Structures are given as C-alpha cells and as structure tokens.
Residue frames as qw, qx, qy, qz and C-alpha x, y, z in Angstrom:
[[0.095, -0.043, -0.975, 0.196, 4.46, -10.14, -37.05],
 [0.421, -0.448, -0.558, -0.557, 0.73, -10.89, -36.95],
 [0.359, -0.500, 0.373, -0.694, -0.90, -9.81, -33.66],
 [0.927, -0.226, -0.044, -0.296, -2.22, -13.35, -33.03],
 [0.777, 0.243, -0.498, 0.299, 1.33, -14.72, -33.00],
 [0.128, 0.402, -0.545, 0.724, 1.96, -12.83, -29.76],
 [0.600, -0.311, 0.242, -0.696, -1.21, -13.92, -28.00],
 [0.135, 0.059, -0.985, 0.090, -1.72, -17.21, -26.14],
 [0.484, -0.355, -0.524, -0.604, -5.28, -18.44, -26.22],
 [0.570, -0.393, -0.668, 0.272, -5.23, -19.82, -22.73],
 [0.220, -0.163, -0.271, 0.923, -4.33, -16.28, -21.38],
 [0.276, -0.113, -0.257, -0.919, -7.09, -14.73, -23.35],
 [0.571, -0.339, -0.692, -0.284, -9.51, -17.46, -22.22],
 [0.444, -0.328, -0.601, 0.578, -8.65, -16.78, -18.59],
 [0.003, -0.101, -0.077, 0.992, -9.35, -13.04, -19.11],
 [0.426, -0.198, -0.522, -0.712, -12.63, -13.79, -20.86],
 [0.559, -0.373, -0.740, 0.010, -13.74, -16.14, -18.11],
 [0.282, -0.309, -0.489, 0.765, -12.96, -13.71, -15.32],
 [0.164, 0.006, -0.148, -0.975, -14.81, -10.89, -17.15],
 [0.512, -0.231, -0.636, -0.528, -17.85, -13.20, -17.58],
 [0.629, -0.396, -0.655, 0.134, -17.95, -14.85, -14.16],
 [0.249, -0.879, -0.012, -0.406, -16.63, -11.90, -12.12],
 [0.613, -0.688, 0.378, -0.081, -14.09, -13.78, -10.04],
 [0.205, 0.556, -0.802, -0.073, -10.83, -15.66, -10.31],
 [0.417, -0.089, 0.862, -0.275, -12.33, -18.65, -8.32],
 [0.721, 0.447, 0.379, -0.370, -15.33, -19.09, -10.69],
 [0.547, 0.710, -0.370, -0.244, -13.14, -18.71, -13.71],
 [0.041, -0.482, 0.872, -0.075, -10.69, -21.29, -12.27],
 [0.578, 0.076, 0.725, -0.366, -13.48, -23.64, -11.63],
 [0.720, 0.597, 0.104, -0.337, -14.73, -23.42, -15.14],
 [0.485, 0.723, -0.484, -0.091, -11.27, -23.85, -16.59],
 [0.969, -0.149, -0.188, 0.063, -10.13, -26.59, -14.22],
 [0.577, 0.299, -0.363, 0.667, -7.21, -24.66, -12.76],
 [0.392, -0.535, -0.490, 0.565, -6.53, -22.75, -9.51],
 [0.045, 0.969, 0.238, -0.052, -7.50, -19.06, -8.98],
 [0.426, -0.680, 0.339, 0.491, -3.74, -18.30, -8.69],
 [0.497, 0.046, 0.656, 0.566, -3.11, -19.79, -12.11],
 [0.251, 0.785, 0.521, 0.223, -6.02, -17.83, -13.62],
 [0.224, -0.928, -0.013, 0.298, -4.49, -14.62, -12.05],
 [0.461, -0.451, 0.508, 0.571, -1.13, -15.32, -13.63],
 [0.440, 0.354, 0.694, 0.447, -2.74, -16.02, -17.01],
 [0.084, 0.925, 0.371, -0.002, -4.71, -12.79, -16.87],
 [0.284, -0.839, 0.197, 0.420, -1.50, -10.82, -16.04],
 [0.479, -0.139, 0.641, 0.584, 0.24, -12.33, -19.00],
 [0.317, 0.650, 0.625, 0.292, -2.58, -11.35, -21.29],
 [0.078, -0.973, -0.139, 0.164, -2.36, -7.78, -20.00],
 [0.382, -0.615, 0.420, 0.547, 1.38, -7.69, -20.52],
 [0.477, 0.196, 0.688, 0.511, 1.00, -8.97, -24.09],
 [0.173, 0.813, 0.513, 0.212, -1.70, -6.42, -24.87],
 [0.356, 0.288, -0.100, 0.883, 0.23, -3.63, -23.23],
 [0.268, -0.397, 0.113, -0.870, -2.52, -2.40, -20.93],
 [0.206, 0.048, 0.828, -0.519, -4.71, -3.44, -17.88],
 [0.323, -0.272, -0.733, -0.534, -8.02, -5.10, -18.48],
 [0.542, -0.595, -0.589, -0.074, -9.35, -5.16, -14.93],
 [0.216, -0.662, 0.338, -0.633, -9.66, -3.10, -11.82],
 [0.540, -0.069, -0.799, 0.255, -8.59, -5.35, -8.93],
 [0.433, -0.532, 0.133, -0.715, -10.91, -4.89, -6.00],
 [0.255, -0.243, 0.840, -0.412, -11.37, -6.79, -2.74],
 [0.691, 0.215, 0.468, -0.508, -14.74, -8.01, -3.99],
 [0.800, 0.293, 0.505, 0.137, -13.42, -9.26, -7.30],
 [0.346, -0.160, 0.452, 0.806, -12.18, -8.32, -10.78],
 [0.358, 0.761, 0.368, -0.398, -14.05, -5.61, -12.57],
 [0.601, 0.393, 0.376, 0.586, -13.45, -5.04, -16.32],
 [0.212, -0.399, -0.036, 0.891, -12.18, -1.56, -16.92],
 [0.446, 0.730, 0.246, -0.456, -14.25, 1.01, -18.88],
 [0.329, 0.708, -0.443, -0.441, -13.76, 0.59, -22.55],
 [0.070, -0.305, 0.940, 0.134, -13.21, -3.16, -22.54],
 [0.677, 0.244, 0.476, -0.505, -16.88, -4.25, -23.10],
 [0.724, 0.570, -0.200, -0.334, -16.52, -4.65, -26.83],
 [0.215, 0.561, -0.799, 0.017, -13.24, -6.53, -26.40],
 [0.313, -0.075, 0.891, -0.321, -14.67, -9.10, -23.96],
 [0.732, 0.376, 0.258, -0.506, -17.89, -9.36, -26.05],
 [0.616, 0.607, -0.444, -0.237, -15.78, -10.35, -29.09],
 [0.000, 0.413, -0.889, 0.195, -13.65, -12.72, -26.96],
 [0.562, 0.061, 0.679, -0.469, -16.76, -14.46, -25.69],
 [0.755, 0.513, 0.018, -0.407, -18.17, -14.80, -29.24],
 [0.392, 0.631, -0.661, -0.106, -14.80, -16.02, -30.49],
 [0.137, -0.266, 0.926, -0.231, -14.40, -18.76, -27.93],
 [0.695, 0.259, 0.485, -0.463, -18.01, -19.85, -28.49],
 [0.705, 0.596, -0.210, -0.323, -17.15, -20.20, -32.17],
 [0.170, 0.513, -0.838, 0.074, -14.00, -22.20, -31.38],
 [0.452, -0.066, 0.806, -0.377, -16.04, -24.50, -29.24],
 [0.751, 0.451, 0.208, -0.435, -18.58, -24.84, -32.02],
 [0.521, 0.622, -0.553, -0.190, -15.75, -25.69, -34.57],
 [0.036, -0.371, 0.909, -0.189, -14.44, -28.33, -32.25],
 [0.621, 0.160, 0.616, -0.457, -17.84, -29.82, -31.83],
 [0.745, 0.552, -0.096, -0.363, -18.31, -29.99, -35.58],
 [0.294, 0.602, -0.740, -0.056, -14.87, -31.69, -35.82],
 [0.029, 0.173, -0.962, 0.208, -15.79, -34.57, -33.53],
 [0.616, 0.060, 0.327, -0.714, -19.61, -34.71, -33.48],
 [0.862, 0.272, -0.232, -0.360, -19.71, -37.43, -36.14],
 [0.087, 0.498, -0.855, 0.114, -17.07, -39.53, -34.43],
 [0.013, -0.103, -0.986, 0.128, -19.76, -41.84, -33.27],
 [0.353, -0.445, -0.551, -0.611, -23.54, -42.26, -33.27],
 [0.353, -0.406, -0.697, 0.474, -24.13, -41.00, -29.78],
 [0.115, -0.689, -0.211, -0.684, -26.67, -38.37, -28.80],
 [0.297, -0.116, -0.613, 0.723, -26.29, -36.61, -25.50],
 [0.320, -0.620, -0.450, -0.557, -29.69, -35.60, -24.05],
 [0.120, 0.020, -0.603, 0.788, -30.18, -33.61, -20.91],
 [0.412, -0.506, -0.566, -0.503, -33.61, -33.75, -19.28],
 [0.419, -0.466, 0.385, -0.678, -35.28, -32.70, -16.03],
 [0.098, -0.204, 0.953, -0.204, -35.45, -35.83, -13.84],
 [0.553, 0.274, 0.590, -0.520, -39.22, -36.26, -13.82],
 [0.650, 0.576, -0.166, -0.467, -39.62, -36.05, -17.56],
 [0.298, 0.493, -0.809, -0.115, -36.81, -38.52, -18.00],
 [0.119, -0.109, 0.942, -0.293, -38.02, -41.02, -15.49],
 [0.477, 0.358, 0.645, -0.478, -41.79, -40.87, -15.98],
 [0.635, 0.655, 0.125, -0.391, -41.93, -40.33, -19.73],
 [0.396, 0.733, -0.505, -0.228, -38.80, -40.38, -21.89],
 [0.222, -0.434, 0.872, -0.040, -37.16, -43.51, -20.54],
 [0.612, 0.218, 0.718, -0.250, -40.25, -45.61, -21.41],
 [0.633, 0.720, 0.117, -0.258, -40.28, -44.36, -25.00],
 [0.007, -0.733, 0.606, 0.308, -36.60, -44.68, -25.81],
 [0.554, -0.068, 0.818, 0.138, -36.83, -48.43, -26.63],
 [0.592, 0.672, 0.440, -0.062, -39.00, -47.53, -29.62],
 [0.210, 0.910, -0.297, -0.199, -36.34, -45.05, -30.77],
 [0.347, -0.537, 0.750, 0.170, -33.75, -47.76, -30.42],
 [0.651, 0.261, 0.712, 0.028, -35.77, -50.21, -32.47],
 [0.523, 0.830, 0.179, -0.077, -36.12, -47.66, -35.26],
 [0.392, 0.820, -0.368, 0.194, -32.50, -46.58, -35.25],
 [0.927, -0.346, -0.078, 0.120, -30.44, -49.37, -33.66],
 [0.704, 0.276, -0.124, 0.642, -27.11, -47.76, -34.61],
 [0.061, -0.704, 0.093, -0.701, -27.90, -44.64, -32.65],
 [0.546, -0.292, -0.645, 0.448, -26.98, -44.54, -28.94],
 [0.198, -0.797, -0.127, -0.556, -28.61, -42.11, -26.53],
 [0.461, -0.067, -0.584, 0.665, -26.82, -40.94, -23.38],
 [0.328, -0.756, -0.386, -0.415, -29.53, -39.52, -21.10],
 [0.327, 0.069, -0.491, 0.804, -28.40, -37.14, -18.43],
 [0.382, -0.721, -0.533, -0.226, -31.15, -36.61, -15.84],
 [0.418, -0.166, -0.366, 0.814, -30.48, -33.42, -13.80],
 [0.026, -0.845, -0.469, 0.254, -32.22, -30.46, -12.42],
 [0.220, -0.673, 0.190, 0.681, -29.54, -28.07, -13.44],
 [0.631, 0.740, 0.062, -0.224, -29.85, -26.65, -16.96],
 [0.646, -0.195, 0.492, 0.550, -27.20, -28.11, -19.40],
 [0.280, 0.775, -0.087, -0.560, -26.50, -25.42, -21.93],
 [0.860, 0.355, 0.321, 0.178, -26.25, -27.02, -25.49],
 [0.362, 0.908, -0.175, 0.120, -23.94, -24.09, -26.50],
 [0.444, -0.729, 0.521, 0.028, -21.23, -25.53, -24.27],
 [0.473, 0.516, -0.670, -0.248, -20.64, -28.34, -26.68],
 [0.057, -0.205, 0.943, -0.257, -21.33, -31.20, -24.22],
 [0.424, 0.355, 0.717, -0.424, -25.10, -31.61, -24.85],
 [0.092, 0.219, 0.719, 0.654, -26.95, -32.23, -28.11],
 [0.321, -0.550, -0.450, -0.626, -30.38, -31.50, -26.71],
 [0.001, -0.053, -0.681, 0.731, -31.78, -30.12, -23.46],
 [0.313, -0.502, -0.684, -0.427, -35.48, -30.86, -22.78],
 [0.137, -0.126, -0.500, 0.846, -36.85, -28.28, -20.38],
 [0.071, -0.780, -0.622, -0.018, -40.04, -26.59, -19.14],
 [0.265, -0.315, -0.062, 0.909, -40.08, -22.86, -19.52],
 [0.314, 0.781, 0.373, -0.390, -41.83, -19.79, -21.04],
 [0.616, 0.333, 0.362, 0.615, -39.19, -18.91, -23.63],
 [0.806, 0.562, -0.185, -0.011, -37.92, -17.32, -25.68],
 [0.776, -0.429, 0.287, 0.363, -34.36, -18.66, -25.82],
 [0.375, 0.894, -0.120, -0.214, -32.53, -16.22, -28.01],
 [0.033, -0.687, 0.709, 0.153, -29.05, -17.95, -27.95],
 [0.405, -0.080, 0.911, 0.005, -30.44, -21.43, -28.65],
 [0.391, -0.037, -0.642, -0.659, -32.42, -23.18, -31.31],
 [0.347, 0.051, 0.695, -0.627, -35.73, -23.81, -29.59],
 [0.358, -0.147, -0.769, -0.509, -38.39, -26.31, -30.77],
 [0.524, -0.168, 0.350, -0.758, -41.68, -25.97, -28.93],
 [0.110, 0.010, -0.992, -0.060, -43.00, -29.43, -28.08],
 [0.363, -0.564, -0.673, -0.312, -46.35, -29.00, -26.27],
 [0.245, -0.635, 0.179, -0.710, -47.92, -26.91, -23.52],
 [0.181, 0.021, -0.861, 0.476, -47.77, -27.95, -19.86],
 [0.548, -0.425, -0.332, -0.639, -51.18, -28.94, -18.62],
 [0.028, -0.188, 0.778, -0.599, -52.28, -29.61, -15.11],
 [0.674, -0.328, -0.450, -0.486, -55.17, -31.64, -13.47],
 [0.455, -0.463, 0.569, -0.505, -55.96, -32.67, -9.89],
 [0.704, 0.093, -0.689, -0.144, -55.45, -36.39, -9.25],
 [0.477, -0.438, 0.587, -0.486, -55.98, -38.76, -6.27],
 [0.130, -0.082, 0.988, -0.020, -56.62, -42.32, -5.47],
 [0.329, -0.310, -0.708, -0.544, -59.85, -44.00, -6.71],
 [0.364, -0.507, -0.719, 0.306, -61.09, -44.16, -3.11],
 [0.145, -0.445, -0.219, 0.856, -60.66, -40.46, -2.49],
 [0.074, -0.018, -0.504, -0.860, -62.11, -39.63, -5.92],
 [0.241, -0.493, -0.817, -0.176, -65.43, -41.06, -4.74],
 [0.225, -0.664, -0.500, 0.508, -65.77, -38.13, -2.34],
 [0.059, -0.447, 0.143, 0.881, -65.26, -35.57, -4.98],
 [0.407, 0.573, 0.696, 0.149, -68.18, -34.78, -7.37],
 [0.215, 0.933, 0.228, 0.177, -67.72, -31.08, -7.83],
 [0.453, 0.570, -0.268, 0.631, -64.92, -28.40, -7.81],
 [0.381, -0.719, 0.178, -0.554, -66.05, -27.20, -4.44],
 [0.937, -0.336, -0.080, -0.041, -65.24, -30.59, -2.90],
 [0.677, 0.379, -0.331, 0.538, -61.54, -29.87, -3.24],
 [0.132, -0.652, 0.316, -0.676, -61.90, -27.55, -0.27],
 [0.769, -0.455, 0.227, -0.388, -62.73, -30.51, 2.05],
 [0.981, 0.027, -0.060, 0.181, -59.87, -32.93, 1.15],
 [0.520, -0.659, 0.265, 0.475, -56.07, -32.65, 1.97],
 [0.577, 0.808, -0.115, -0.014, -54.10, -31.03, -0.71],
 [0.814, -0.215, 0.202, 0.501, -50.60, -32.50, -1.39],
 [0.191, 0.970, -0.064, -0.137, -48.32, -29.76, -2.29],
 [0.804, 0.239, 0.036, 0.543, -45.08, -29.66, -4.39],
 [0.350, -0.797, -0.078, 0.487, -42.88, -26.99, -2.81],
 [0.324, -0.354, 0.451, 0.753, -41.04, -26.46, -6.06],
 [0.454, 0.584, 0.666, 0.097, -44.10, -26.14, -8.35],
 [0.230, -0.053, 0.291, 0.927, -43.96, -23.70, -11.20],
 [0.302, -0.405, -0.475, -0.720, -47.79, -23.15, -11.14],
 [0.196, -0.084, 0.624, -0.752, -50.49, -22.73, -8.62],
 [0.209, 0.375, 0.887, -0.171, -53.93, -24.18, -7.88],
 [0.314, 0.684, 0.213, -0.623, -55.61, -21.11, -9.20],
 [0.117, 0.415, -0.656, -0.619, -54.15, -21.97, -12.62],
 [0.114, -0.166, -0.946, -0.254, -56.57, -24.80, -12.64],
 [0.000, -0.526, -0.718, 0.456, -59.38, -23.46, -10.44],
 [0.168, 0.501, 0.013, -0.849, -59.93, -20.18, -12.29],
 [0.287, 0.117, -0.680, -0.664, -60.83, -21.87, -15.66],
 [0.227, -0.330, -0.916, 0.007, -63.22, -23.96, -13.64],
 [0.262, -0.649, -0.272, -0.661, -64.87, -20.77, -12.35],
 [0.716, -0.661, -0.224, 0.006, -63.86, -21.26, -8.68],
 [0.524, 0.467, -0.328, 0.633, -60.65, -19.31, -8.43],
 [0.149, -0.533, 0.392, -0.735, -59.58, -18.50, -4.90],
 [0.837, -0.353, -0.329, -0.259, -61.31, -21.57, -3.48],
 [0.312, -0.692, 0.586, -0.284, -59.86, -22.11, 0.09],
 [0.821, 0.195, -0.534, -0.041, -57.94, -25.37, 0.24],
 [0.812, -0.572, 0.105, -0.049, -56.85, -27.58, 3.11],
 [0.084, 0.728, -0.680, 0.013, -53.17, -28.12, 3.80],
 [0.996, -0.052, -0.006, -0.065, -51.94, -31.63, 3.31],
 [0.807, -0.287, 0.248, 0.453, -48.51, -33.31, 3.01],
 [0.259, 0.910, -0.255, -0.199, -45.68, -31.22, 1.43],
 [0.870, -0.054, 0.321, 0.370, -42.87, -32.71, -0.69],
 [0.090, -0.752, 0.296, 0.582, -39.97, -31.16, -2.42],
 [0.060, -0.200, 0.828, 0.521, -40.39, -33.40, -5.51],
 [0.626, 0.137, -0.131, -0.757, -43.44, -33.68, -7.71],
 [0.568, 0.131, -0.790, -0.192, -42.79, -37.38, -8.21],
 [0.147, -0.047, -0.825, 0.543, -43.22, -37.99, -4.46],
 [0.399, 0.172, 0.254, -0.864, -46.38, -35.96, -4.46],
 [0.674, 0.143, -0.460, -0.560, -47.89, -38.26, -7.14],
 [0.468, -0.008, -0.874, 0.132, -46.92, -41.43, -5.20],
 [0.090, 0.109, 0.652, -0.745, -48.52, -39.93, -2.05],
 [0.564, 0.166, -0.034, -0.808, -51.73, -39.25, -4.03],
 [0.612, 0.122, -0.731, -0.275, -51.71, -42.79, -5.30],
 [0.332, -0.033, -0.857, 0.393, -51.47, -43.90, -1.73],
 [0.350, -0.672, -0.636, -0.144, -54.49, -41.97, -0.62],
 [0.412, -0.316, -0.339, 0.784, -52.76, -39.06, 1.17],
 [0.142, 0.682, 0.237, -0.677, -54.80, -36.40, -0.63],
 [0.593, 0.750, 0.285, 0.068, -55.28, -34.60, -3.96],
 [0.483, -0.413, 0.308, 0.708, -52.25, -33.50, -5.94],
 [0.480, 0.822, 0.030, -0.305, -52.36, -30.89, -8.78],
 [0.694, -0.205, 0.539, 0.431, -50.17, -32.82, -11.25],
 [0.264, 0.633, -0.381, -0.620, -48.74, -31.99, -14.61],
 [0.869, 0.301, -0.068, -0.387, -49.49, -34.16, -17.60],
 [0.619, 0.453, -0.638, 0.064, -46.24, -35.92, -18.34],
 [0.114, -0.364, 0.793, -0.475, -46.00, -36.95, -14.70],
 [0.504, 0.065, 0.687, -0.518, -49.38, -38.48, -14.32],
 [0.604, 0.354, -0.335, -0.631, -50.47, -39.44, -17.85],
 [0.454, 0.193, -0.861, -0.123, -49.38, -43.04, -17.76],
 [0.064, 0.063, 0.818, -0.568, -50.82, -43.49, -14.29],
 [0.495, 0.302, 0.247, -0.777, -54.11, -42.11, -15.44],
 [0.605, 0.298, -0.539, -0.504, -54.23, -44.21, -18.62],
 [0.407, 0.098, -0.905, 0.075, -53.58, -47.38, -16.55],
 [0.604, -0.590, -0.357, -0.400, -56.22, -46.41, -13.91],
 [0.611, -0.143, -0.539, 0.562, -53.59, -46.34, -11.05],
 [0.081, -0.324, -0.310, 0.890, -54.77, -42.74, -10.24],
 [0.158, 0.692, 0.684, 0.169, -57.96, -40.78, -11.01],
 [0.054, 0.070, 0.008, 0.996, -58.81, -37.28, -12.02],
 [0.123, 0.485, 0.759, -0.416, -62.06, -36.71, -10.19],
 [0.365, 0.819, 0.140, -0.421, -62.84, -33.62, -12.37],
 [0.754, -0.004, 0.483, 0.444, -61.21, -34.99, -15.60],
 [0.403, 0.893, 0.120, 0.159, -60.20, -31.76, -17.34],
 [0.627, -0.096, 0.034, 0.772, -56.61, -30.61, -18.09],
 [0.136, 0.977, 0.150, -0.060, -55.97, -26.87, -18.16],
 [0.687, 0.456, -0.092, 0.558, -53.01, -25.19, -19.80],
 [0.419, -0.747, -0.069, 0.512, -50.47, -23.07, -18.00],
 [0.337, 0.917, -0.161, -0.140, -48.23, -20.48, -19.61],
 [0.398, -0.579, 0.685, 0.191, -45.46, -23.00, -19.54],
 [0.834, 0.453, -0.207, -0.238, -44.29, -25.26, -22.38],
 [0.818, -0.267, 0.413, 0.297, -41.87, -28.13, -23.02],
 [0.349, 0.850, -0.324, -0.227, -38.93, -27.16, -25.22],
 [0.918, 0.043, 0.176, 0.352, -36.33, -29.09, -27.13],
 [0.010, 0.964, -0.206, -0.169, -33.30, -26.87, -27.03],
 [0.884, 0.107, 0.144, 0.433, -30.09, -27.23, -29.10],
 [0.464, -0.354, 0.115, 0.804, -27.04, -25.18, -29.87],
 [0.327, 0.867, 0.220, -0.304, -27.72, -21.83, -31.53],
 [0.055, -0.756, 0.495, 0.425, -24.29, -21.87, -33.11],
 [0.193, -0.202, 0.909, 0.310, -24.48, -25.22, -34.95],
 [0.660, 0.097, -0.387, -0.636, -26.69, -26.77, -37.59],
 [0.819, -0.212, 0.443, -0.296, -28.28, -30.15, -36.60],
 [0.047, -0.366, 0.892, 0.261, -26.49, -33.24, -37.59],
 [0.556, -0.047, -0.669, -0.492, -28.41, -36.06, -39.36],
 [0.422, -0.229, -0.841, 0.249, -28.68, -38.02, -36.04],
 [0.030, 0.252, 0.433, -0.865, -29.90, -34.92, -34.14],
 [0.446, 0.074, -0.275, -0.848, -32.56, -34.29, -36.83],
 [0.522, -0.140, -0.817, -0.202, -33.71, -37.97, -36.49],
 [0.274, -0.274, -0.756, 0.527, -34.06, -37.63, -32.76],
 [0.180, 0.183, 0.164, -0.952, -35.93, -34.26, -32.98],
 [0.524, -0.013, -0.480, -0.703, -38.39, -35.64, -35.55],
 [0.496, -0.194, -0.846, 0.030, -38.94, -38.80, -33.44],
 [0.115, -0.291, -0.597, 0.739, -39.61, -36.72, -30.19],
 [0.314, 0.167, -0.008, -0.935, -41.94, -34.37, -31.96],
 [0.550, -0.039, -0.654, -0.518, -43.82, -37.14, -33.69],
 [0.399, -0.157, -0.859, 0.279, -44.01, -39.21, -30.46],
 [0.013, 0.260, 0.489, -0.832, -45.39, -36.43, -28.29],
 [0.409, 0.147, -0.231, -0.871, -47.85, -35.46, -30.99],
 [0.537, -0.062, -0.779, -0.317, -49.10, -39.03, -31.57],
 [0.317, -0.263, -0.809, 0.420, -49.66, -39.43, -27.81],
 [0.166, -0.782, -0.454, -0.394, -51.69, -36.26, -27.75],
 [0.477, -0.385, -0.353, 0.707, -49.52, -34.50, -25.08],
 [0.055, -0.162, 0.033, 0.985, -50.87, -30.95, -24.69],
 [0.435, 0.039, -0.262, -0.861, -54.33, -31.70, -26.26],
 [0.485, -0.163, -0.815, -0.270, -55.69, -35.20, -25.68],
 [0.576, -0.517, 0.096, -0.626, -58.52, -35.34, -23.15],
 [0.232, -0.307, 0.855, -0.349, -58.59, -37.76, -20.15],
 [0.568, -0.109, -0.731, -0.361, -60.11, -41.11, -20.64],
 [0.528, -0.400, 0.374, -0.649, -62.46, -41.67, -17.70],
 [0.287, 0.046, -0.954, 0.066, -62.64, -44.98, -15.87],
 [0.590, -0.526, -0.425, -0.441, -65.87, -46.12, -14.29],
 [0.152, -0.494, 0.597, -0.614, -65.91, -45.54, -10.50],
 [0.553, -0.182, -0.812, -0.043, -66.48, -48.65, -8.46]]
C-alpha cells in the first residue's frame, strides 16, 4: 500500500498548522475548527505515522527534535496544494482581488479605478481596504499594495515608487512660513503611527534636529491631513495622501520640496503562481498610471500665495 493511502490530509494539515502557529487554538482558528478537534486530528496523524510529533507542554505544543524537515516539507506541500487550487479556479471569472492600506485605497486608488474600468470593462476589481497585511500566498488575494522596505523573498514584488514626504498646511498658515526655521514656531500635527520622522525631511534641508512645537495628535494620517487643511497646524504628509489636495490648491506646501524616505510602495503577488492575463493587465495599468502621474519624482506645482 502506498504511504499516502494511510494518511488523511486534514490530520496532516492540523499537525502542520500547530507546528507553524505554536498552539491548538491558533491552528483551530486558522482551520475553522475547535482546539479540541485539532488535538484529535494531530493525535490521529501521530497514530498513522507511528510516532509522536510534539512535546505537549502547558505553554503549548512544541515540535520534537528531528521533525523540522518533516514540517518544512508539509508547509511547502500545503502551499503548493493551495496554489494548485488557485490555478484551478482563478479563471472562473474576471475578478481581481486587491488588498491595499486604507489611505492609499481611499485617497488615490479609488479615484483612478474608473479609468481602469473604462479600459477593461469586463474586469471587476474587488478592493479590500485594511491595515492588516493580506498575504497573496494564501490564495485569497491577487495583489497586495503596501509600503515597506523589502525585500519580500516569498512573494513576487514589483517596486512602484519611493515614498516621499513634504510639510503641508492651510494657505493661511503657509503665509507665516518663509524658511525652514519657521516650522519651529507653528503647531506640528503628528501622526502617532507614522513610519518616518520630521528629521527625514529636515536633514536634507540642512536643519536636522530643529526643535518643533507640539500640536494635535491623531492615530490616522488622513485625519492629520484634514486637520492641516482646517488650519490646525503643519503636517508632514506623504505624497499619495496629499498630492491631489496640493494639485487642487486645497492645501499648500510652504517649502515645496518632497524628500524621499527609505520606504517604497510595492505591488505584491503570490511567489508560487505565475500571473494570469488579467493580473498582468492590472499590474501594467498600475505601473503606467503611477509613472504617468509622476509619483516619486514629479515636483510640486506652486500656487501664488494670496
């Protein structure tokens, strides 16, 4: 009898999930079953294999010495099964599943998608806006658009453009700022979750370490930009958040120079699958659109101050 005939995939899947997550509860949550059911499936896998796989401890399940290669191959195998299933149904319809950080989705991508629909009316985009990273390798996401430093060794990563930053404020407040030193005398709106600091902009301007006043704090950059529009202070914004508002004159960059950070925007897709024709169309459209708009390199168009 072939060894595979004795093995049940669900039992092996349970063992792999426990080894990877470190607990019955986490594995159960991933598989959609109870921790008790996971424990039973792991026990059945051990019975079939004829030896224990885990050391049961009060703090969790620990893979026994000598099982690392077994679990590595299991993880790789289940990933390949997931990839095969994705290939089997990926062309069932013309739907692209895109995951994006909320601000990029709301402030930039959603306003450009109508152009994509006009070019390819038969393609549907399902946009999932969430802070949590959606891994394209799990088979539920075609592309994930994220800010990061890279590399992404398990994913196919397309670099889109560098993340650039610039101080912005209302036109009224901008009239009080004529040099970099003037930022020390105005309220500074802060994003508590920012991935960069003021010195990332001040140092290229030659005034690194400039003491800045505290202003309002918000946990979301979009709120910070709205507060800056309302005259609450100066906000160090990133390009995709403020670019449309700058182009429309709704907000002003008193010192109109972007500076690059060490972060970039990335278009991430599964490292296990080749791109489908519809995925290639979306990737080309996104790369062409960001390039045509000059994201990452176009200077700021200044508006006359009244």
